[in-house]
ROSE-4610 file (N, C-alpha, C; in Angstrom, 1 decimal, always signed):
// ROSE-4610
residu = [M/M/M/V/V/V/R/R/R/Q/Q/Q/T/T/T/L/L/L/L/L/L/A/A/A/S/S/S/A/A/A/A/A/A/L/L/L/V/V/V/L/L/L/F/F/F/G/G/G/V/V/V/T/T/T/G/G/G/C/C/C/A/A/A/T/T/T/P/P/P/F/F/F/R/R/R/V/V/V/Y/Y/Y/L/L/L/Q/Q/Q/A/A/A/Q/Q/Q/D/D/D/G/G/G/T/T/T/E/E/E/A/A/A/R/R/R/G/G/G/T/T/T/V/V/V/E/E/E/R/R/R/G/G/G/C/C/C/C/C/C/G/G/G/G/G/G/A/A/A/M/M/M/T/T/T/V/V/V/M/M/M/L/L/L/D/D/D/G/G/G/R/R/R/T/T/T/F/F/F/T/T/T/G/G/G/R/R/R/W/W/W/V/V/V/G/G/G/T/T/T/Q/Q/Q/A/A/A/G/G/G/I/I/I/F/F/F/S/S/S/N/N/N/T/T/T/R/R/R/H/H/H/K/K/K/L/L/L/A/A/A/L/L/L/L/L/L/R/R/R/S/S/S/P/P/P/D/D/D/G/G/G/A/A/A/T/T/T/L/L/L/R/R/R/C/C/C/E/E/E/Y/Y/Y/D/D/D/H/H/H/D/D/D/L/L/L/N/N/N/A/A/A/G/G/G/S/S/S/G/G/G/I/I/I/G/G/G/E/E/E/C/C/C/R/R/R/D/D/D/N/N/N/E/E/E/G/G/G/K/K/K/V/V/V/F/F/F/A/A/A/L/L/L/Q/Q/Q/V/V/V/G/G/G/G/G/G/G/G/G]
num = [1/1/1/2/2/2/3/3/3/4/4/4/5/5/5/6/6/6/7/7/7/8/8/8/9/9/9/10/10/10/11/11/11/12/12/12/13/13/13/14/14/14/15/15/15/16/16/16/17/17/17/18/18/18/19/19/19/20/20/20/21/21/21/22/22/22/23/23/23/24/24/24/25/25/25/26/26/26/27/27/27/28/28/28/29/29/29/30/30/30/31/31/31/32/32/32/33/33/33/34/34/34/35/35/35/36/36/36/37/37/37/38/38/38/39/39/39/40/40/40/41/41/41/42/42/42/43/43/43/44/44/44/45/45/45/46/46/46/47/47/47/48/48/48/49/49/49/50/50/50/51/51/51/52/52/52/53/53/53/54/54/54/55/55/55/56/56/56/57/57/57/58/58/58/59/59/59/60/60/60/61/61/61/62/62/62/63/63/63/64/64/64/65/65/65/66/66/66/67/67/67/68/68/68/69/69/69/70/70/70/71/71/71/72/72/72/73/73/73/74/74/74/75/75/75/76/76/76/77/77/77/78/78/78/79/79/79/80/80/80/81/81/81/82/82/82/83/83/83/84/84/84/85/85/85/86/86/86/87/87/87/88/88/88/89/89/89/90/90/90/91/91/91/92/92/92/93/93/93/94/94/94/95/95/95/96/96/96/97/97/97/98/98/98/99/99/99/100/100/100/101/101/101/102/102/102/103/103/103/104/104/104/105/105/105/106/106/106/107/107/107/108/108/108/109/109/109/110/110/110/111/111/111/112/112/112/113/113/113/114/114/114/115/115/115/116/116/116/117/117/117/118/118/118/119/119/119/120/120/120]
x = [+20.2/+21.7/+22.1/+20.8/+21.1/+21.4/+20.7/+20.7/+22.2/+22.8/+24.2/+25.1/+24.8/+25.8/+25.8/+24.5/+24.2/+25.1/+24.8/+25.4/+26.9/+27.6/+29.0/+29.4/+28.8/+29.1/+29.2/+28.3/+28.1/+29.3/+29.5/+30.7/+31.9/+32.2/+33.3/+33.6/+32.4/+32.4/+32.6/+31.9/+32.1/+33.6/+34.1/+35.6/+36.4/+36.1/+37.0/+36.9/+35.8/+35.6/+36.4/+36.3/+36.6/+38.3/+38.6/+40.2/+40.8/+40.4/+41.1/+40.7/+40.1/+39.9/+40.9/+41.9/+43.0/+43.7/+44.2/+44.9/+46.4/+47.1/+48.5/+49.2/+50.4/+51.1/+52.0/+52.3/+53.1/+54.3/+55.3/+56.6/+57.5/+57.7/+58.5/+59.6/+60.8/+61.9/+62.8/+63.2/+63.8/+65.2/+66.3/+67.6/+68.1/+67.5/+67.9/+67.5/+66.6/+66.3/+64.8/+64.2/+62.7/+62.0/+61.1/+60.3/+58.8/+58.1/+56.6/+55.8/+54.7/+54.1/+52.6/+52.0/+50.5/+49.9/+48.9/+48.2/+47.6/+47.3/+46.7/+45.8/+44.7/+43.5/+43.8/+43.4/+43.4/+42.3/+42.7/+41.6/+42.2/+41.4/+42.1/+42.1/+41.5/+41.6/+41.8/+41.4/+41.6/+41.2/+41.6/+41.3/+41.9/+41.9/+42.4/+43.7/+44.4/+45.7/+45.9/+46.8/+46.9/+48.3/+48.8/+50.4/+50.4/+51.1/+51.4/+53.0/+53.1/+54.6/+54.5/+55.6/+56.0/+54.8/+53.9/+52.9/+51.6/+51.6/+50.6/+50.0/+48.6/+48.0/+47.7/+48.2/+47.9/+47.1/+45.8/+44.8/+44.7/+44.2/+43.8/+43.4/+43.5/+43.1/+44.0/+44.2/+45.3/+44.4/+45.2/+44.4/+45.6/+45.2/+46.2/+45.8/+46.9/+46.8/+47.6/+47.2/+47.8/+49.0/+50.3/+51.4/+51.1/+50.5/+50.1/+49.0/+48.5/+47.6/+47.7/+48.8/+48.9/+49.6/+49.7/+50.6/+50.0/+50.5/+49.8/+50.5/+51.2/+51.8/+51.1/+50.7/+50.0/+50.9/+51.1/+51.4/+50.5/+50.8/+49.8/+50.2/+49.4/+49.6/+48.6/+49.2/+48.4/+48.7/+47.5/+47.7/+47.0/+48.0/+47.4/+47.6/+46.7/+46.8/+46.7/+47.2/+46.9/+45.9/+45.5/+44.4/+45.1/+46.4/+47.0/+47.3/+47.0/+47.3/+48.6/+49.5/+50.7/+50.3/+51.0/+50.7/+51.9/+51.3/+52.4/+51.9/+52.7/+52.4/+53.4/+52.7/+53.3/+53.1/+54.2/+53.9/+54.9/+54.2/+54.8/+54.4/+55.1/+54.6/+54.4/+53.2/+52.7/+52.5/+53.2/+53.2/+51.9/+50.8/+49.7/+50.1/+51.0/+51.1/+52.1/+52.9/+53.8/+53.2/+52.3/+51.7/+52.4/+53.5/+54.3/+54.5/+55.1/+55.4/+56.5/+57.2/+58.2/+57.9/+58.4/+58.2/+58.9/+58.4/+59.0/+57.6/+57.7/+56.8/+57.6/+56.9/+57.4/+56.7/+57.0/+56.1/+56.2/+55.2/+55.1/+56.3/+57.3/+58.7/+59.8/+59.6/+60.5/+61.2/+60.9/+61.5/+61.2/+62.1/+61.7/+61.9/+60.9/+60.8/+61.1/+61.6/+61.6/+60.2/+59.5/+58.2/+58.2/+57.8/+57.8/+56.3/+55.5/+54.2/+54.2/+53.4/+53.3/+52.6/+52.6/+52.0/+50.4/+50.0/+48.6/+48.4]
y = [-50.2/-50.7/-52.4/-53.1/-54.4/-54.4/-53.7/-53.7/-53.2/-52.0/-51.6/-52.8/-53.5/-54.8/-55.7/-56.0/-57.0/-56.8/-55.2/-54.8/-55.0/-54.6/-54.4/-56.0/-56.8/-58.3/-58.8/-58.3/-59.0/-58.3/-57.2/-56.4/-57.1/-57.5/-58.1/-59.6/-60.2/-61.6/-61.5/-60.5/-60.4/-60.0/-58.9/-58.8/-59.9/-60.6/-61.8/-62.9/-62.9/-64.1/-63.5/-62.2/-61.7/-61.4/-61.1/-60.7/-62.0/-63.1/-64.4/-65.2/-64.5/-65.0/-65.2/-64.1/-64.1/-65.3/-65.9/-66.9/-66.9/-67.7/-67.8/-67.7/-67.3/-67.6/-68.7/-69.3/-70.7/-70.5/-70.7/-70.5/-72.0/-72.9/-74.0/-73.8/-74.4/-74.4/-75.7/-76.2/-77.5/-77.2/-78.2/-77.9/-77.5/-78.0/-77.3/-76.1/-75.5/-74.0/-73.8/-75.1/-74.9/-74.2/-73.3/-72.6/-72.5/-72.6/-72.8/-71.9/-71.3/-70.3/-70.9/-70.5/-71.0/-70.1/-70.9/-70.4/-71.5/-71.2/-72.3/-71.5/-72.1/-71.4/-71.7/-70.6/-70.6/-71.4/-71.9/-72.7/-73.5/-74.0/-74.7/-76.0/-76.7/-78.3/-78.8/-77.7/-78.0/-77.2/-77.3/-76.0/-76.5/-75.6/-75.9/-75.5/-76.2/-75.6/-75.7/-74.6/-74.6/-74.4/-75.1/-74.6/-74.6/-73.6/-73.7/-73.9/-75.0/-75.7/-76.1/-75.6/-76.2/-76.2/-74.9/-74.9/-75.6/-76.4/-76.9/-76.6/-76.8/-76.3/-77.5/-77.5/-78.7/-78.1/-79.0/-78.3/-79.6/-79.3/-80.4/-79.7/-80.6/-80.2/-80.4/-79.7/-80.0/-80.4/-81.0/-81.2/-81.2/-80.8/-80.6/-81.0/-81.3/-81.6/-80.6/-80.5/-79.7/-80.4/-79.6/-80.3/-80.6/-79.9/-80.2/-79.3/-79.3/-78.9/-77.4/-76.8/-75.6/-74.7/-75.6/-75.1/-74.4/-73.5/-72.8/-73.4/-74.4/-75.0/-76.2/-76.2/-77.3/-78.1/-79.4/-80.3/-80.4/-80.2/-80.3/-81.2/-81.7/-82.7/-82.2/-81.9/-81.7/-82.7/-83.1/-84.0/-83.3/-83.1/-82.3/-83.0/-82.6/-83.5/-82.5/-82.5/-81.7/-82.5/-81.6/-82.5/-83.4/-83.5/-84.6/-85.8/-85.7/-87.0/-86.9/-85.7/-85.7/-85.4/-85.7/-85.5/-84.7/-84.0/-83.3/-83.5/-83.9/-84.3/-83.3/-82.5/-81.4/-81.7/-81.7/-81.7/-80.5/-79.7/-78.6/-78.4/-77.6/-77.1/-75.5/-75.5/-73.9/-73.5/-72.3/-71.5/-70.6/-70.7/-69.7/-68.4/-68.3/-67.0/-66.2/-66.7/-66.0/-66.1/-66.8/-66.9/-67.5/-68.2/-68.9/-70.5/-70.9/-72.4/-72.8/-74.0/-74.5/-76.1/-76.5/-77.9/-78.4/-79.6/-79.8/-80.5/-80.7/-81.0/-82.1/-83.2/-84.2/-84.5/-84.5/-84.9/-86.3/-86.7/-88.1/-88.8/-87.9/-88.5/-88.5/-87.9/-88.0/-86.8/-85.7/-84.3/-83.7/-83.2/-82.5/-81.0/-80.4/-78.8/-78.5/-77.6/-76.8/-76.0/-75.9/-75.3/-74.2/-72.9/-72.0/-71.4/-71.2/-70.6/-69.4/-68.2/-67.1/-66.1/-65.1/-63.8/-64.0/-62.8/-62.9/-61.9]
z = [-55.1/-54.4/-55.0/-54.8/-55.4/-56.7/-57.5/-59.1/-59.2/-58.7/-58.8/-58.6/-57.6/-57.1/-58.1/-58.6/-59.8/-61.1/-61.3/-62.9/-62.5/-61.5/-61.2/-61.2/-60.7/-60.6/-62.0/-62.9/-64.3/-65.2/-64.9/-65.5/-65.3/-64.2/-63.6/-64.2/-64.2/-64.8/-66.4/-67.0/-68.4/-68.8/-68.0/-68.1/-67.9/-67.1/-66.7/-67.8/-68.3/-69.5/-70.7/-71.2/-72.3/-72.3/-70.9/-70.8/-70.8/-70.8/-71.0/-72.3/-73.0/-74.3/-75.5/-75.4/-76.2/-76.0/-77.0/-77.0/-76.7/-76.2/-76.2/-77.4/-77.8/-78.8/-78.7/-79.7/-79.6/-80.8/-80.4/-81.3/-81.0/-82.3/-82.4/-83.1/-82.8/-83.6/-83.4/-84.7/-84.7/-84.6/-84.4/-84.6/-85.9/-87.1/-88.2/-88.7/-87.7/-88.0/-88.5/-88.7/-89.2/-87.7/-88.4/-87.4/-87.8/-86.5/-86.7/-85.8/-86.0/-85.1/-85.1/-84.0/-83.9/-82.6/-82.2/-80.9/-80.1/-79.0/-78.1/-77.2/-77.1/-76.4/-74.9/-74.2/-72.8/-72.2/-71.0/-70.3/-69.2/-68.3/-67.0/-67.4/-68.3/-68.5/-69.9/-70.9/-72.2/-73.1/-74.5/-75.4/-76.7/-77.7/-79.1/-79.2/-80.0/-80.4/-81.9/-82.4/-83.8/-84.2/-85.1/-85.5/-87.0/-87.6/-88.9/-89.0/-89.8/-90.1/-91.5/-92.2/-93.4/-94.5/-94.4/-95.3/-94.9/-93.8/-93.4/-92.1/-91.8/-90.5/-89.7/-88.5/-87.7/-86.5/-86.3/-85.4/-84.5/-83.4/-82.2/-81.1/-80.1/-78.6/-77.5/-76.7/-75.5/-74.3/-73.5/-72.1/-71.2/-70.0/-69.0/-67.5/-66.8/-65.4/-64.6/-63.3/-62.4/-61.7/-61.5/-61.1/-59.6/-58.7/-57.3/-56.9/-55.6/-54.9/-54.9/-54.6/-54.6/-55.8/-56.8/-57.9/-58.9/-59.4/-60.8/-62.2/-61.9/-63.2/-63.6/-65.1/-65.6/-66.4/-66.6/-67.4/-68.7/-69.9/-71.1/-72.3/-72.6/-74.0/-75.1/-76.3/-77.5/-78.5/-79.2/-80.3/-81.4/-82.4/-83.5/-84.8/-85.9/-87.1/-88.2/-89.2/-90.6/-91.5/-92.6/-93.3/-94.2/-94.4/-95.0/-94.2/-92.7/-92.0/-91.2/-91.6/-90.7/-89.2/-88.2/-86.9/-86.2/-85.2/-84.1/-82.7/-81.9/-80.5/-79.7/-78.9/-78.1/-76.5/-75.7/-74.2/-73.8/-73.0/-72.4/-70.8/-69.9/-68.8/-68.9/-68.3/-68.5/-67.1/-66.9/-65.7/-65.8/-65.1/-65.1/-64.6/-63.6/-63.3/-63.9/-64.7/-65.7/-67.0/-67.3/-68.7/-69.5/-69.4/-70.4/-69.9/-71.1/-70.8/-71.9/-71.4/-72.4/-72.6/-73.6/-73.8/-75.1/-75.7/-77.2/-77.8/-79.1/-79.9/-80.9/-81.3/-82.2/-83.3/-84.4/-85.7/-86.1/-86.9/-87.0/-87.7/-88.2/-88.8/-87.8/-86.4/-85.4/-85.1/-86.0/-86.0/-84.6/-83.7/-82.6/-82.7/-82.0/-82.0/-80.4/-80.1/-78.9/-79.0/-78.0/-77.8/-76.8/-77.2/-76.3/-76.5/-75.2/-75.2/-74.4/-75.0/-73.9/-74.7/-74.0/-74.6/-74.9/-75.4/-75.8/-76.8]
């Protein structure tokens, strides 16, 4: 009986870990119609983010803070860099219950992009 309980617990933990491993999709769009896509790693406090924009790949990390004690919304900041030194700074609010978020990104030239995060 103890062995069955341990196996069932291990299966639940394993499912929980792998079930959340799929990254969220990221979509950016500027007013001039420029679009970008990428992914953001799931996590409670931080993770990796990648965006493909204008033939460049921007990579970096995001960190997040909880909006309130009982809130499932996180405010997140991602600082990304491409190999040629261009930067992309993204800020967004992410609702963990809905699995989606909105915000904006700004590149080092000042171009602003609307940001959507969601899906898996």
